[in-house]
C-alpha positions as CSV (number, residue, x, y, z in Angstrom):
1,M,2.8,-11.2,27.6
2,K,6.0,-11.2,25.2
3,N,4.7,-14.6,24.4
4,K,1.5,-13.3,22.7
5,F,3.5,-10.1,21.4
6,C,5.5,-12.7,19.6
7,L,2.4,-14.6,18.1
8,T,0.9,-11.5,17.0
9,L,4.3,-10.3,15.6
10,I,4.5,-13.4,13.1
11,G,0.9,-13.6,12.2
12,L,1.0,-10.3,11.0
13,M,4.2,-11.1,9.0
14,L,2.6,-14.6,7.5
15,F,-0.9,-13.5,7.1
16,G,-0.6,-9.1,7.0
17,C,-0.1,-8.7,3.0
18,A,-2.0,-9.8,0.0
19,K,0.8,-11.9,-1.4
20,D,-1.6,-12.9,-5.2
21,E,-3.2,-9.2,-5.6
22,P,-1.2,-7.2,-8.0
23,Y,-1.6,-3.7,-7.0
24,A,-3.8,-1.9,-10.3
25,W,-1.8,1.6,-11.3
26,N,-3.0,4.4,-13.0
27,K,-0.8,5.2,-15.7
28,D,-3.1,6.7,-18.1
29,I,-5.2,9.6,-16.1
30,P,-3.4,13.0,-14.8
31,F,-2.3,13.3,-11.1
32,A,-4.8,16.2,-10.5
33,T,-7.1,14.1,-11.2
34,I,-6.7,11.0,-9.0
35,L,-6.5,13.3,-6.0
36,A,-9.6,14.9,-6.8
37,Q,-11.6,10.9,-7.0
38,T,-9.8,10.1,-4.0
39,G,-11.3,12.8,-1.6
40,E,-9.6,12.2,2.0
41,K,-7.9,8.6,1.4
42,L,-4.4,8.1,1.1
43,V,-3.0,8.4,-2.1
44,L,0.4,6.0,-3.4
45,M,2.8,7.9,-5.3
46,D,5.9,5.9,-6.7
47,F,8.4,7.7,-9.7
48,E,11.4,7.2,-10.9
49,T,14.3,10.0,-11.0
50,E,17.4,9.8,-12.9
51,W,20.7,11.5,-10.4
């Protein structure tokens, strides 16, 4: 059982991430428009703050 878990974990780490696909950032679209267009999907936000 432990071997299956370890193999599954290693498989997810090796093949689970798309390494060659850049993420399409929407910089010129207002956030309210993005929320309205996505419907029930999750929205990834990235912002920079200065402390």
